[in-house]
N, C-alpha and C positions, 0 to 999 in steps of 0.2 A: 504494500500500500504506500502511496506517495504522501509526503507531509502536506498538511494544509498550508495555504498561502493566503495572506490577507488580500482581499480583493478578487480572489479566484472565484469566478462565477459558479464553479462546480461545488465548492465547499463553503462559500461565504453565505451568511444569512441575509446580508444587505445587498441591495442592488447598486453596483458601482455607477458613478456618473458616466454619462455618454462618452466623454473624452477618455475615461479610464477603462472602458470595456474593451477587452481584447477581441478584435474582429478580423485582423489581417493575419494571414499565414505568413510564414517566413519568406516565401517566394514573392508575394505581393509587397511585403515590407521592403524586401531587397530592391524591387523595382521602384517603389516610391522614394526610397532614400538614396539609391545608387550604391548601396553597401552590399557586398556579396554575402551570401548565406553563411559561409565559413567565418567571415568577419563578425557577423551578427552573433554567431555562437561564441566566438572569442570574447566579444564584449559582455555576453552573458556570464561566461566563466570568470571574467575579471570583475564582475559585480557592477558594471556600468549600466546595465539594463536588466530588467527582470520581467519578461513577458509572462502573462498568465498562461495556464496550461488547461487543455481540455481534459476530460476524464481519461482519454487515451494517451495523454502526455504530449499532444501536439502544441507547439508554441502558438500563442495568439498575441499579436501586438496591437496596442491601442493607439489612438490619436496622440495621447500624451507620450507614449513610447516613440512614435515617429518624430515628434517635436524634440524629444531628448536626443534622438539619434542625429537629427540635424545639427543640434548644438555640439555633439561629439565630433561630427564631421568638420565643423568650423574650427574646433580646437585642434584637431589633428592637422588640418591645413595650416594652422598657425604654428605648428611645430611642437605642440605640447604632447608629452608622452602619456600613455594610458594611466599610469599612477597619478600623474599631475591632473589629468582629466577627472579622475575619481575624486581627488581632493577638491578641485574647483566645483564640481557638481554638488559635493557634500556641503561645502561652505555656502553655495548659493541657496541650497535647501534650508540650511540653518538660518541664513539671513532672511529668507522669506518668512520663516516661523517667527523670528524676532520682530520683523516689521509688522506682522499681524498682531502680535502681543502688544507692541507699542501703540498701534492704532486703537486697540481695545482699551488700553490704559488712558490714552488721550480722551476717548469718549467718556470714560468713567470720571475723569477729572472734570471735564466740561459739564457733566450732568449733575455734579454735586452742587448743593445749594450753598451759596456763600455764607460764612458764619458758622457752619456746622463743622464739628471736629471729627 
């Protein structure tokens, strides 16, 4: 039995957002991105991309995955190695989380009534 994966339509109890739903097979993703299937598998092994899997284990790539692959392609073209790309993507994700938290805190501060402690 394969391990469950968050967002996997086969095992998850929630319905993923449309952009997160794995709909493209590896050959279609390869065609859309210009990245060969073997390179897509390499990126998966290196942890740069994590496509969902069907019950039979077939990779399914989402719109978000395709956008991430385009970002990876840009970084490769700029001369960044795969380890560096992984670090850049991780830092960008952390930055997005922090920006969202900051926005929440700004809304909280703005909503407080003046004079209340």
